[in-house]
N, C-alpha and C positions, 0 to 999 in steps of 0.2 A: 902937809896938806892931807886931809882925810880923803881916802880914795874909795870909790864904790866897789863893793864885792859882788861879783856875778858868777853864775855857775860855770861859765867857760874857763874860769881861772883855776878850776879844780881838776884833779886827776882822780878818777874813781876806780879803785881796785876791788879785788874779791873781798878783802876784809879791812881795807883802809881807804880813806879819802884824804887827799893832800891838797892844800891850797898852795899852788905853785909859787906865787910871788913871795910868800912868807915862809914857806916850808912847814906851815902848821899841819899836823897830821892827827887824824881822828881814826882810831881803830874800833872795830865792832865785830861782833859775832854774827855770822850769816843768819838771817831770819829775824834778828832783833832790831828794834827801832831806837835803841839808846847806844851811846858810845861807851866802849869799855875803857878807853884811855884817850887822853888828849895831850899832845905835845905842841905847845903854842908856837914853836919856832920863833919868828920875828913879828908875829901878829901883835899889834899894839905899840910897835916901835917904828920910828921913822926909818925907811929904807934908804939906801944910798941914792936912789933916784928922787927922793923927797916924798914919795908916797907913804901914807900911813894907813894901814888897814886895821880898823877897830876889831878887837877880839869878838865883841858881841855880833858884829856883822858877819865875820868869818864863821862863827858858830851857827848863826841862823841859816846861812846858805848851805853849810855842810849838813845840817839837820834836814833841810829840805831835800838835798840830794839823797841822803840816807832813806828818807821816807819814799821818795820817788823811785829809788832802786827796788824797794819792796813792791811797789805798784807795777814796775816793769816786769819783775819776775812773775807776778801773778798773771799779768797779761800774756806773757810768753807761754806759761803753762796752759792758760785757757785757750790760746790760739793753737798750740800743739794738740791739745785734747780735741778741739773742734776738727782739726784736719784728720786726726786718726779716726774719729767717729764718722766723718764723711767718707773716708776711704773704706771703712768697714761697710757702711751703707752702700756705697757705689759698687764695690766688688761683690757684695752680697746680692745686689739686684741683678748685676750683669751675669753672674754665674748661675743664677736660678731662672733666668729668662729664656 
């Protein structure tokens, strides 16, 4: 039976995304939006529990997670920069008042 692939089935590491049910692994270089290598594990094969995760579905969600990771990194840096600028402004105002 074809099983749905959802983001919660993945483990996202620094340079690798793994689909836990199939052990399909996607490696990438930090800051890039393409995969460096793919090990399909058992994607596209029926598992012992009868589930079958299609390769194209696993790839699609892994690619979404890779793209979202870049977005999260950008948001994290933007937030950090905003906090630093606010601290500079705040302490600049209070020390000169």
